[in-house]
C-alpha positions in Angstrom: 10.8 3.9 11.7 7.1 5.5 11.2 4.8 2.7 10.7 1.8 5.0 10.9 1.3 8.6 8.6 -1.9 10.4 9.6 -3.5 13.1 8.0 -6.1 15.2 9.4 -9.1 17.1 7.8 -12.8 16.4 7.5 -14.2 14.6 5.4 -16.7 15.4 2.8 -16.9 17.5 -0.8 -17.5 20.3 1.3 -14.4 20.3 3.1 -12.0 18.9 0.0 -9.1 21.5 -0.2 -9.6 23.7 2.7 -6.8 24.9 4.8 -7.7 22.3 7.9 -7.9 19.5 5.2 -3.5 20.0 4.2 -3.1 16.8 6.4 -5.6 14.6 4.0 -3.7 16.8 1.2 0.0 15.1 2.2 -1.3 11.6 3.3 -2.8 11.3 -0.2 0.4 12.4 -1.9 1.9 9.7 0.3 -0.5 7.3 -1.1 0.7 7.7 -4.8 4.3 7.5 -3.8 4.0 4.2 -1.9 1.7 3.0 -4.7 -1.3 2.3 -2.6 -4.9 3.2 -2.5 -7.1 4.5 0.9 -10.2 2.6 1.5 -13.1 2.5 4.1 -12.1 1.0 7.4 -14.7 0.8 9.7 -12.8 -0.6 12.4 -10.5 2.7 12.3 -12.8 4.8 11.7 -11.1 6.4 8.6 -9.8 5.6 5.2 -6.7 2.9 5.3 -4.1 1.7 3.6 -1.5 -0.6 4.0 1.9 -0.7 2.3 5.3 -3.1 2.8 8.3 -0.9 3.1 11.5 -3.1 3.7 9.8 -6.1 4.9 7.2 -3.9 7.9 3.8 -3.2 7.2 2.9 0.6 7.4 0.0 2.4 7.6 -1.5 5.3 6.2 -4.7 6.8 8.0 -7.3 9.4 7.0 -9.6 9.7 10.1 -13.4 9.8 8.9 -14.7 11.1 12.1 -14.4 14.9 11.8 -11.6 16.9 13.4 -12.3 17.1 16.9 -12.5 13.2 17.1 -9.7 12.6 15.4 -8.1 10.2 18.4 -10.9 7.5 17.9 -9.8 6.9 14.7 -5.9 6.9 15.2 -6.1 4.9 18.6 -8.1 1.9 16.9 -5.6 1.6 14.4 -2.1 2.0 16.4 -3.9 -0.1 19.6 -4.7 -2.9 17.2 -1.5 -3.3 15.3 1.1 -2.5 18.7 2.1 1.2 17.2 4.0 3.0 19.5 3.5 6.8 19.8 6.8 7.8 18.2 6.1 5.7 15.7 3.2 7.8 14.3 3.5 10.7 12.1 0.6 13.4 12.0 0.5 16.0 9.6 -1.7 18.9 10.4 -2.4 22.0 9.3 -0.8 24.9 11.5 -1.7 28.7 12.3 1.5 29.6 13.1 3.3 29.2 10.5 2.8 30.9 6.6 2.4 29.1 3.5 5.2 27.4 2.1 6.5 26.5 5.7 6.6 23.2 7.2 8.6 21.4 10.3 9.1 17.7 11.8 8.8 18.2 15.4 8.2 15.3 17.9 5.7 16.1 20.9 5.2 19.1 22.7 1.7 20.4 23.5 -1.6 20.4 21.0 -1.5 24.4 20.6 -4.8 24.0 20.8 -5.9 22.1 17.3 -8.6 20.2 18.3 -7.2 17.0 16.4 -4.0 16.9 18.0 -5.9 17.5 21.4 -8.2 14.2 21.1 -5.1 12.4 19.6 -3.2 13.5 23.1 -6.2 12.0 25.1 -7.1 9.1 23.5 -3.2 7.9 22.5 -2.5 9.1 26.6 0.7 10.3 25.3 1.8 13.7 23.2 5.3 11.7 21.8 4.1 11.2 18.5 5.7 13.1 15.7 3.8 16.1 13.9 4.4 17.2 10.1 3.7 20.8 10.9 1.8 22.8 7.7 1.9 26.0 7.4 -1.5 27.8 6.4 -0.8 31.0 8.0 -3.5 32.6 10.3 -5.8 35.8 9.8 -4.7 37.4 12.5 -8.0 38.0 14.9 -8.8 35.2 16.7 -12.4 35.3 15.9 -12.0 34.6 12.6 -9.6 31.5 13.2 -13.1 28.8 12.5 -14.2 30.7 9.3 -10.1 30.6 8.1 -9.5 27.2 8.4 -12.6 26.0 6.7 -12.2 27.7 3.7 -9.7 26.9 0.6 -7.0 29.3 0.6 -6.4 31.8 -2.6 -4.1 30.8 -5.4 -1.1 31.7 -4.5 -1.0 30.8 -0.9 -2.5 27.1 -2.3 0.5 27.0 -5.0 2.9 27.6 -1.4 1.2 25.3 0.6 1.2 22.3 -2.3 4.9 23.4 -2.6 5.7 23.0 1.2 3.8 19.1 1.0 6.2 18.0 -2.1 9.3 19.0 0.2 8.2 17.2 3.1 7.6 14.1 0.8 11.2 14.2 -0.1 11.8 13.1 3.3 9.7 10.0 3.1 12.2 7.1 2.5 14.2 9.1 5.4 11.2 8.8 7.5 10.7 5.1 6.6 14.4 4.2 7.5 13.9 5.5 11.1 17.1 8.1 10.6 14.3 10.9 12.5 17.1 12.9 13.0 18.0 13.2 9.4 14.2 13.8 8.3 14.0 16.6 10.5 17.3 18.3 9.8 15.9 18.1 5.8 12.5 18.9 6.2 13.4 21.7 8.6 15.9 23.4 6.0 14.4 26.7 5.2 14.0 26.4 0.9 15.0 29.4 -0.5 11.9 31.7 -1.8 10.8 30.9 -5.8 12.4 33.9 -7.2 10.3 36.5 -8.9 9.6 37.4 -12.4 12.0 40.4 -13.8 10.2 43.4 -14.2 9.3 44.5 -17.8 11.5 47.8 -19.1 9.9 50.5 -18.5 8.6 51.8 -22.3 10.3 55.3 -23.4 8.2 58.2 -23.1 
């Protein structure tokens, strides 16, 4: 089962609701679902909460180290509580997916994501789970930094929020440890929301 749920993002009001903070948003939803409150934990350089699930302690973590040093926070908590990489799930923004798409995978490269890059280095393993939350790509590499640190448009925000709720429905499966079922449930593509019908043309 997943014993540590991590959401990646940057602390501070200036970064709130930006694309780069999609991971923070998902862990906030998990905290609401588990009825726990994330509080400052200086030992882990983050906001953390503990929940008891089926007699096992489960941790939620939002590193407050800024994105590029996310691993410092993740590794500190994981090592203290002897949580293995394959018991860690990291929720993060994903440029390669359009808003509204969310996928779960285990292992692989960091794909240039600075938060994942640091977690790779500090955990000493890429074999943790990733919840990849689509935020879209600006289309030009030089615009990526500006893109991720901005708030999405309303239509994009709604699709991102829908994808977070879709992934949240798999929380009981993630907690049960049936990761194959979790992958199947989360990675199932939802049908697009129907567009409202066009108004009838007014006769001339």
